[in-house]
C-alpha positions in Angstrom: 0.1 0.3 0.2 1.1 3.2 -1.0 1.3 6.2 1.8 -1.0 8.0 -0.3 -3.5 4.9 -0.1 -2.7 4.6 3.5 -3.5 8.2 4.3 -7.2 7.6 2.5 -7.8 4.6 4.1 -7.1 6.5 7.4 -9.3 9.5 6.3 -11.9 6.9 5.1 -12.0 5.0 8.6 -15.4 6.9 10.1 -14.5 4.5 13.6 -11.4 6.5 14.6 -10.7 10.6 14.0 -7.1 11.1 12.7 -6.2 15.1 12.3 -4.7 16.3 9.1 -1.4 16.4 11.3 -2.1 12.9 12.3 -3.4 11.7 8.7 0.1 13.1 7.3 2.8 11.8 9.7 0.8 8.2 10.3 2.1 7.3 6.4 5.5 7.8 7.0 5.6 6.5 10.8 7.6 3.4 10.2 10.4 5.1 7.9 10.6 8.0 10.6 11.5 5.6 13.2 7.9 5.7 14.7 5.0 3.3 15.5 1.5 3.8 14.3 0.6 4.6 18.1 3.6 7.0 18.9 2.7 9.1 15.3 -0.9 9.2 16.6 0.1 10.2 19.7 2.7 12.7 18.8 0.2 14.4 16.0 -2.9 14.6 18.5 -3.1 18.1 19.4 -2.2 19.8 16.2 -5.2 19.2 14.3 -7.2 22.1 13.4 -4.5 25.0 13.4 -2.6 23.6 16.6 -5.7 23.6 18.2 -6.3 27.8 17.8 -6.8 28.3 14.4 -3.1 28.3 13.8 -0.9 26.5 11.5 -2.6 24.0 9.3 -2.4 20.1 10.6 -1.1 19.0 7.3 1.9 21.7 7.4 2.6 20.6 11.0 2.6 17.0 9.9 4.7 17.7 7.0 7.3 19.6 8.9 7.4 16.8 11.4 8.0 14.3 8.7 10.6 16.6 7.9 12.2 16.5 10.9 12.3 12.7 11.7 13.7 12.1 8.4 16.8 14.5 9.1 16.1 17.0 6.6 17.8 20.3 6.8 16.3 23.8 6.9 16.1 24.2 2.8 14.2 21.3 2.9 11.6 22.6 5.6 11.7 26.3 4.1 11.3 24.2 0.4 8.0 22.4 1.9 6.6 25.5 3.4 7.3 27.5 0.0 5.7 25.0 -2.2 2.6 24.3 0.1 2.1 28.2 0.1 2.3 28.5 -3.3 0.1 25.9 -4.0 -2.3 27.1 -1.6 -2.2 31.0 -1.0 -1.6 30.6 3.0 -0.4 28.3 5.7 -3.0 28.7 8.4 -5.7 26.5 9.0 -8.6 29.3 9.3 -7.6 31.4 5.8 -7.3 28.0 4.3 -10.8 27.2 5.0 -12.1 30.8 4.1 -10.2 30.6 1.0 -11.8 27.3 -0.1 -15.3 28.3 0.7 -14.6 31.5 -1.0 -13.9 29.5 -4.1 -17.7 27.5 -3.3 -16.2 24.6 -1.7 -18.1 24.1 1.7 -17.1 20.5 2.2 -14.3 20.5 5.1 -13.3 17.3 4.7 -12.8 17.1 1.1 -11.0 20.4 1.7 -8.4 18.9 4.4 -7.8 15.5 2.8 -7.0 17.2 -0.3 -4.6 19.2 1.7 -3.4 16.1 3.5 -3.2 14.3 0.3 -1.0 16.7 -1.2 1.4 17.4 1.5 1.9 13.3 1.2 2.8 14.0 -2.4 5.1 16.4 -2.2 6.9 14.9 1.2 6.9 11.8 -1.1 9.2 13.9 -4.2 11.0 15.3 -1.6 12.4 12.3 0.4 13.1 10.6 -2.8 15.4 13.6 -4.0 
């Protein structure tokens, strides 16, 4: 199963809620030296923009993956720049607002799209 397929399985599982950070971190858990339980615990407080409407959980999960894979500051800056270029913001409420302004009202679909995009970006970055 690919990392993207794994994330989609997590997001489709209605028996347990995986926030955006956890949904990015979990597919990379083994590669990062974590168990799924550790990935879940590590990302638990980073959903909803760190629970305070701040940085998107998919972004914080991506930064965690890069850190755990010993990527340097340049990789983190590249990741943030590419995300911001693609989505025009980094903060959860602003990302949701921009999506609503485009006529999208399905928050889960919006977040799923961000998660899947971050996973694809990380896979590209960590293969280089």
